[in-house]
C-alpha positions in Angstrom: -0.5 34.3 -16.4 1.1 31.2 -17.8 4.6 30.2 -17.3 5.0 27.7 -20.1 5.5 28.2 -23.8 2.5 26.6 -25.6 3.6 24.0 -28.2 1.6 21.2 -29.7 4.2 18.5 -29.8 4.5 15.2 -31.6 3.3 12.7 -29.1 -0.3 13.3 -30.3 -1.9 10.1 -29.0 -5.2 12.0 -29.2 -5.1 12.1 -33.0 -4.0 8.5 -33.2 -6.8 7.1 -31.1 -9.5 9.3 -32.6 -8.3 9.0 -36.2 -6.2 6.7 -38.3 -5.6 4.0 -35.8 -9.2 3.4 -35.2 -9.8 3.3 -39.0 -7.2 0.6 -39.2 -8.6 -1.5 -36.5 -12.4 -0.9 -36.9 -15.0 -3.6 -36.8 -15.9 -5.7 -39.9 -19.1 -4.9 -41.9 -22.1 -7.0 -41.1 -24.3 -8.8 -43.6 -26.5 -5.7 -43.8 -23.5 -3.7 -45.0 -23.3 -1.5 -41.9 -20.2 -1.4 -39.8 -20.5 -3.2 -36.4 -19.7 -1.1 -33.4 -16.2 -1.9 -32.3 -14.7 -1.7 -28.8 -11.4 -0.3 -27.6 -9.5 -0.7 -24.4 -6.4 1.3 -23.4 -3.7 -0.2 -21.2 -1.6 2.6 -19.6 1.8 2.5 -18.1 2.3 3.7 -14.5 1.5 7.3 -15.4 -2.2 6.7 -15.7 -4.9 8.6 -17.5 -4.5 11.7 -15.2 -0.8 12.3 -15.9 -1.5 15.6 -17.6 0.6 14.4 -20.5 0.9 11.3 -22.8 -1.5 8.8 -21.2 -4.1 11.5 -20.5 -4.0 12.7 -24.1 -4.7 9.1 -25.3 -7.7 8.7 -22.9 -9.1 12.1 -23.9 -8.8 11.2 -27.5 -10.6 7.9 -26.9 -13.4 9.6 -25.1 -13.8 12.0 -27.9 -13.9 9.2 -30.4 -16.6 7.5 -28.3 -18.7 10.6 -28.2 -18.4 11.2 -31.9 -19.3 7.6 -32.8 -22.0 6.9 -30.3 -19.9 4.4 -28.3 -20.3 4.4 -24.6 -17.8 3.8 -21.9 -17.8 0.3 -20.5 -17.9 -3.3 -21.7 -18.6 -3.5 -25.4 -17.6 0.2 -25.8 -14.4 1.7 -24.6 -12.5 1.8 -21.3 -9.0 1.8 -19.9 -6.9 -0.5 -17.6 -4.5 1.4 -15.5 -1.1 -0.1 -14.6 0.5 0.9 -11.4 3.7 -1.0 -12.2 5.1 -2.9 -15.1 4.0 -6.1 -13.3 0.4 -5.1 -14.1 0.8 -5.1 -17.9 0.1 -8.8 -18.6 -2.8 -8.9 -16.1 -4.5 -5.8 -17.7 -4.1 -7.2 -21.2 -5.5 -10.5 -20.2 -8.5 -8.8 -18.5 -9.2 -6.6 -21.6 -9.1 -9.7 -23.9 -11.3 -11.7 -21.5 -13.8 -8.8 -21.4 -14.1 -9.1 -25.2 -12.6 -5.8 -26.3 -11.8 -6.1 -30.0 -9.0 -3.5 -30.0 -6.4 -3.2 -27.2 -4.0 -0.2 -27.3 -0.7 0.0 -25.4 0.2 3.6 -24.6 4.0 3.8 -24.4 7.0 1.8 -25.4 7.2 0.0 -22.0 4.2 -2.1 -23.1 5.7 -3.5 -26.4 7.0 -6.8 -25.1 3.7 -7.6 -23.5 1.8 -6.8 -26.7 4.2 -9.1 -28.6 3.2 -12.0 -26.4 -0.5 -11.1 -26.1 -1.1 -10.6 -29.8 0.2 -14.1 -30.4 -2.0 -15.6 -27.7 -5.1 -13.8 -28.9 -5.0 -13.8 -32.8 -8.6 -12.6 -33.1 -7.9 -9.4 -31.1 -6.3 -6.3 -32.6 -3.4 -4.6 -30.8 -1.7 -1.3 -31.2 1.5 0.1 -29.6 2.1 3.8 -29.5 5.6 5.2 -29.5 7.4 1.9 -30.5 7.5 -0.8 -33.1 6.2 -4.3 -32.1 7.0 -7.6 -33.8 5.3 -7.9 -37.1 2.0 -9.8 -36.7 -1.3 -9.6 -38.6 -3.2 -8.3 -35.6 -0.7 -5.6 -34.5 -0.3 -2.0 -35.6 2.7 0.1 -34.5 2.4 3.9 -34.3 5.4 6.2 -34.0 5.9 10.0 -34.5 8.6 12.3 -35.8 9.0 13.8 -32.4 12.3 15.4 -33.3 10.6 17.7 -35.7 8.2 19.3 -33.3 10.9 19.3 -30.6 13.1 21.2 -33.0 10.5 24.0 -33.1 10.3 23.9 -29.3 14.1 24.5 -29.3 13.8 27.4 -31.7 11.1 28.9 -29.4 13.2 28.4 -26.3 16.3 29.9 -27.9 14.4 33.0 -29.0 12.9 33.3 -25.4 15.9 32.7 -23.2 17.8 35.7 -21.7 20.6 33.6 -20.3 21.4 31.4 -23.3 21.0 28.4 -20.9 18.2 25.9 -21.5 17.2 22.7 -19.8 15.7 19.4 -21.1 14.1 17.1 -18.6 13.3 13.6 -19.9 11.4 10.8 -18.3 13.0 7.4 -18.9 16.2 7.5 -21.0 15.0 5.7 -24.1 15.2 5.9 -27.8 11.9 7.7 -28.2 12.6 10.3 -25.5 16.1 10.8 -26.9 14.4 12.1 -30.1 12.8 14.9 -28.2 16.1 15.8 -26.6 17.9 15.7 -30.0 15.3 17.8 -31.8 15.1 20.4 -29.0 18.9 20.8 -28.9 19.2 21.0 -32.7 16.5 23.6 -32.8 18.0 25.8 -30.1 21.5 25.6 -31.7 20.1 26.6 -35.1 19.3 29.9 -33.5 22.4 30.3 -31.4 25.2 27.6 -31.8 26.7 28.7 -28.5 23.6 28.1 -26.5 23.9 25.6 -23.6 21.4 22.8 -23.1 21.5 20.8 -19.9 19.8 17.5 -20.5 18.9 15.2 -17.6 16.5 12.3 -17.0 14.2 11.5 -14.2 14.4 7.7 -14.7 10.6 7.3 -14.7 7.5 8.9 -16.1 5.8 9.2 -12.7 8.3 10.7 -10.2 7.2 14.4 -10.1 9.3 15.0 -7.0 12.5 14.2 -8.8 11.3 16.2 -11.8 10.9 19.2 -9.5 14.4 18.6 -8.0 16.1 18.5 -11.4 14.3 21.6 -12.6 15.3 23.4 -9.4 18.9 22.6 -10.1 18.7 23.8 -13.7 17.0 27.1 -12.9 19.5 27.7 -10.1 22.3 27.1 -12.6 20.9 29.8 -14.9 18.5 28.0 -17.2 15.4 30.1 -17.8 13.5 27.8 -20.2 13.0 24.0 -19.7 11.5 21.6 -22.1 9.9 18.7 -20.2 9.2 15.4 -22.0 8.7 13.3 -18.9 5.0 12.3 -18.7 3.7 12.7 -15.2 7.2 13.5 -13.9 7.0 16.7 -15.9 4.4 18.0 -13.5 7.3 18.6 -11.1 9.0 20.9 -13.6 5.8 23.0 -13.8 5.5 23.1 -10.0 9.1 24.3 -9.6 8.6 27.0 -12.3 5.4 28.2 -10.6 7.1 28.3 -7.2 9.9 30.4 -8.5 7.7 32.7 -10.6 5.4 33.4 -7.7 8.4 35.1 -6.0 9.6 36.9 -9.0 8.4 39.9 -11.0 6.8 38.9 -14.3 9.7 40.3 -16.3 12.1 37.8 -14.6 10.0 34.7 -15.0 11.3 31.3 -16.0 9.5 29.2 -18.6 8.4 25.6 -19.2 7.6 24.0 -22.6 5.0 21.3 -22.2 4.6 18.1 -24.2 1.9 15.8 -25.7 -1.1 17.9 -24.9 -1.9 21.6 -24.2 -0.4 22.2 -20.8 -0.9 25.9 -20.7 -3.2 25.7 -17.6 -0.6 23.7 -15.7 1.7 26.7 -15.8 -0.8 29.3 -14.4 0.6 31.4 -11.6 0.5 34.9 -10.2 3.8 36.8 -10.1 5.1 38.8 -7.2 4.0 42.1 -8.8 0.5 40.6 -9.5 0.9 40.3 -13.2 
């Protein structure tokens, strides 16, 4: 059984990479009238392409685009450069540009300032930032989402599911974009029940799953039975805590997690104490 409410939320980097953004940054037509194959490199933040959330959705979308358009992974096709810390951003962008990638995408607002600098330094390379707005330059595209709208629906679902009228929101880094998830979730929940309580806390990163688990444990202990996690890789800790609790409960007493950015249903799979 799954312990999370399935919601397809607004950080849909999959659609951005596979659809409109590619169209905006695609290669020029050759003399024969056929479009040249373009090349795309992703630069991640510390979450990496296996964060089960935002970064992973972008990489999955790029691979899907490659498959559908006959573009192979590697130089001249598509790839990713994983950043372990913010100090890696500039190096990764420089390496991607030096390798000749025509389009370089930054996945997450932490990469904005580096894109601002790199786009000016490499005017013949196209850049895109997801989840923020970069400085206006001819070779830069900024992509944002109305995250508060889908988060509102998540709040409605949580309010209609809770038995305690206590909900939790676990964010990654406290930032303008993550705040839109919190605001939408809270507004949606309170549209169902104005007296519902929403405990909102932030991990301080998108990678610290241990702290995400600790925060979730505290929320569940204090009576919350549904938590919305918009925390990137740190959100994995929320799922772990929910599964740990649910494995010791009867199915009727389970707690819930609402995932973000991609279908996280499998991340909530567990077996309850009564085997259901």
